[in-house]
N, C-alpha and C positions, 0 to 999 in steps of 0.2 A: 489605470486600474491601480490599487492599493496593493503593497507592496509589504511580504510577509518575510520575518524572519526566523527559520528555520532550517537545521542540516538537514541533508538529504541521508540517508539511510540510519540516524539517528533516534532508536527507539526512545520518544519523552508520553508524558504524560498529558493531559487535558483534549484525550478526544473529543469529547459531546463540543467542547467551547472550540476547535478544530474546526471540526463540522459547522458548524454556525459561518463563515467565515466564509467570503469570497466566493456567495452562493452554493458550496460543497453540499448540505442539507439537501436543497430543491434540485441539484445535479441531477440526470442522467444519469443510472451506473451502469458497467458492466462486471459481473458478478465471476470470480475465479474460485469462491467455495469457504466455507468455514471450516474446515481442519487442516488446516496447513498447518506444519509442526515444529516449534523451535524452541527448541529444549525441552523442559515440561509440561509446556502453555502449547493453547491454542488458538491462530489466527485466520482472520476472512479476509481477503484478498480482493480489492476490487479498483476500479479505475474511473476516476471522477470525470464524465464532460467539461464540468464550469472550469479546471483547473489544468485537465490534463495528466493529471497525477496519477499514478499507481502506487495502492497505499496498501499497509496490512494494519488490520487492527486489532488488539487480542480480545478475547471473547470477554463476555461482561461475567463478571461486574468489575474489571478491569479499564482504564481508560486509558490504557498506552497505543500508541502506534507509531506506524514508519512511515514516513516517506520515499519511497525506493528509485522511481525517477518521474516526468513528466514525457510522455509520449502523445500523439497524437493518435485516433482513433483505429486508424486500420493500423499503424504498426506495433501498439498494443494486442487488438486480435491475430497480427501473423506471428507476434512473439509466443506467447502463450497456444495459440494452436500448434507448435514446435516445440514448446515447455516438456522433456522427458524425465524431467528429475524429482517427479513423482508432487508430493505435498508438504516436502523440505522448504524452511523457508528460511534456513541458513543458506540453500544454494542458491535460491533466488538472492539474494544479499548480495552471496559472493560473486554470483554474474555482472550486479550491478557494479561491483567493485566495492562494495560500502561493508562486507566484511570480508574474516582474514579465515584462512582454515581453508 
């Protein structure tokens, strides 16, 4: 499998190009909503079966995204089912040790 270079928890640009790599665009997905807040912006959180990535993408027209972690399907379902911090993307980043505060 081709290896990619990116940092977990780092917000970067290039969402459309990233989605085309490694079968992400065609992958089955589990959606966790499009109203996650990060400061004054809204983000979509989704898990991608092809890569096991839980990621967030800023709503269009932005092309920024962040990979939160890699989890198996059962793990991500169990985790999100127990999520109690609403739609706060900062809290989700903190949970995975990706943000301070």
